[in-house]
Each structure stands twice: as C-alpha cells, then as structure tokens.
N, C-alpha and C positions, 0 to 999 in steps of 0.2 A: 390397539392398532398403531402401527408404525407409519409415520408420514414424513417424507423428506420433501422439503419445499425449496425450489430454486430461488435465486435472487429476485426474480420477477414476481414471486408469490404464487406461481402455478405449481400444483403438485407434480413433483418429479417422479415419485414412486410412492405407492400406497399399498401396503400389504398387511394382512393379518399374519401372525406368526405361523398359523396353520397353513397358509397359502405360500409361505416362503420356501420354495423348493431349491434344490441344489443348482438347477439351471438358472433360476432367477438370481440366486445369490452370486453365482459366477458372473452373470451379466452386470450386476451392480458393482462387483469388485473390479471388473474390467473398466467400467465407466469412471470409477473412483481413481484407479491408477492412471488412466488417460489424463484426467484433470490434474492429478498431482504431477505427472510427467511434464505438463506444460507450465505449471506454476513454480516448481522447485528450481529450474534453471534461471528463471527471472529473479527469484529471491537470492540465489547465489551470486549473480552478477551485481545486484543492487548492494548486497552486503559488502562485496569486495570494493565497489566504488566508495561506499561509506568509510571503509577502513582506510583507503587511500586518501580521501579528503580529510579525514580526521588526523592522519599522520602528517599531512602537509599544513595543518592549522587553518584550513579554509573557514570553518565556522567562526573562529576568533577574528579572522580578517574581515569577514562580512559584518560581524557585530561592531567592530571598531569603525568600519567605513560608515555604517548606518548611524552610529552615534555622532560621528563627525559631520555628516552631511544632512541629516534629518533631525530637526529640532523638536517637532511636535509628535506626540504619541498617535494622534489621529492621522497625521500624514503617513507615519510609519505603517499603521494598520491598513490604510488605503493602498500603499505601495505593495505590502505583502499580499493583499487580496488580489491585486492585479497580477502579481507574479504567480500566485497559485492558480489563478484563472488561466493564464497562459500555459503553465505547466500541465494543467488538467486537459487542455486542448491537444497537447502533444504526447502525453504519456498516459498509461493506464493508472488507475487509482492506487493500487498496491505499490507499484514502483515509485510513484510520486511521494506517497507517504513515507516509504522506507528511506528515500533519499533526502527529502526535505525536512522531516521531523528532527533528525540530529543536527542538520545545518541551522535550523531556526531556533534550536534550544538556547544557545547563548544570547540570541537576540531577545528572546522572551525573558531571560533572566535579568537583562539590564534595564 
C-alpha cells in the first residue's frame, strides 16, 4: 500500500497499486506540480540572496561584530534564539533556513 502523508500527519493519498488509475495518477501529478511551482521560485530567490550576501562578505562581518560585542557564549545563543524567533514570525521556515544557515555558519565556527 502506498501512503503519502502531509506535514500535519493526515493521509493525503492512500492507494493500492491496483487502484492507481491513470485519472488518479494525473491528479496526483497535478497536485505535485502545483506544490513545486510554488516552492521553486522561493528557493530561487533565497539562493540568489545568499549568493549576493556571500559575495558582499556579510557573514564574516556578522561574525566579527558578534565577537567584538558579545563576550559570553550563552549571551550569543540567547541573541541568536531571539533573532531566529523574530525571523520565524516573519518568514516561512524553508526561506529562513536557506537564508540564515549560511549567514550563521561563520558565527558557529568561531
């Protein structure tokens, strides 16, 4: 049995291979392409923003500023948690991860 589960845990589609007709397969393909059509532009924009920020040296500037202004690792973690909480309120999860993971990598390395 093939079972596709959505992010909320509810079954999105459940089918035996014998019940998988061409009509149902077409409908599943249409839903998949609709979802991909909404996700791919977001990923393309986020990747271009990351390339721009990396070429300008923003991650290294952030790491240098944090090292100069924050002395304790615990205070740094609290500030990062507040930043990620604020970003999570304003952006969706995938975009926030794709933008902030490369920005915070130099901070984590120091």
